[in-house]
C-alpha positions, 0 to 999 in steps of 0.5 A: 449503517446509515445510508447518508454516509459514503463508504470507505473500504480499506485493505491492510488493517491488521496494523501499521497504516491500514489500521490507523486509517480504519480507526481514524475514519471511524472515530472522524464519522464522516465515512463509513469504514470497511476494514479487511485483514488477511487473518481471521484473529486480526478480523475479530480484535478489529471487530472488538474494537468496534471497526467493520471488518472482513478477511480477504486475503489478496493471494487468493482469488476467491477471498477477494471476491467473496470479500468484495461481495461481502463489503458490497453487502455491508455498505448497502450499496454505498461504497464510494472508495478503496484504499488498496493499502495492503502489502509488504517489501521482500528485501534482498538482492536481485540475484538472490530472489528466488521466482517464488519470492518475486511471485509472492510479492507481486501476488500480494503488491500488484495482481491482488490490488489490480483484481480487487481494483477491477470488481470495484470499477465494475461497481463504480461504473454503474453509480458513475462515482467512485475512488480508486486510492493506491499506497505506493511508496517512494520506492515506487519511483526510485530504486534502493539496493536490496529493495529490487523486489518491492521497487518492481511491485510499486513500479508497476502499481503506479504504471497501472494507476496511470493507465487507469487514470487515462482509461476512467477518464470521464467515468467519474471514477478517479485514481490516486497514488499516495507515495509514502517514505518512512512511516512507523509501522511494522513494515521493517519487522515484516520484511525481516520475516520474508528475508528469514524466508527466502534469502540465504544470506550466509552464501550469498556475495552480499553476505556482509552488506546483508549482516548490516540489514539484519542489524537494521531490521532488528533495531527500534531506531527510526529512520530520519524524517520518519513520520507516524501513520497520521501523515497518511491518513491526513492525505487519504482524507483529502482525496475522500473529501476532494472532487478532483484528486491529484494523480500523486500525493507525496508523504515525508521530506525524503519522498518529496525530495527525490520526487524533485531529484528524480526529475532534474538530476541525470541517472549517475548523480542520482545513483551517487545519492542513493548509493550513499543512502 
């Protein structure tokens, strides 16, 4: 690894946005990239494709610490940015979500994210330079039915990121949020697995709506305005190359639309629109 290139560390690279971004960073060769995945078989697959990779489970503090130490070793002190991409969506009505389901959602999407970010900040403070890049969502600022757990974790991630941005002022460390809308990934398939794990839909008041949700989980049909992961990579690259990244970057038409509607419409009108969707 040549020392003239800065290193980007990306979490959650087994598939989807993380996998695509890791490949594209490597292809364009302006930065070094180190990828992480939770399962060892995915790590080995990434390595077989020529991508430096390591195992990191964001639900495990020791895995996070050991993984970050390995990142610093592999980057030879050249770590420049952390893209916190790893996460999943737990579907289900709020009244059907157990404490265990909510805890698992937050362990990955928030607690592990913050733990890794804090390790990176300690390193970046010594260098007086670094970028924290958070993969949030349209659901980080607009709530939808049956996505309350995921909404809560992403709303919390946005709040943490805003606080960090203020706390890191003058440190040389930037914090930027990427807020994608519908992106073509395995997100829906993975969400269905979590739905089957935690939601007893046959006994739920929302049983009829869940049946429609299951049909959607099993469908290959894209949501309107769905984009490929390249749309996120374009924004990631912009942040990496920017001296002063913006606080937020909306990706896809629905995200940009709802970002505006959230700010101009009264709550009851926004509720009506979201309910129709």
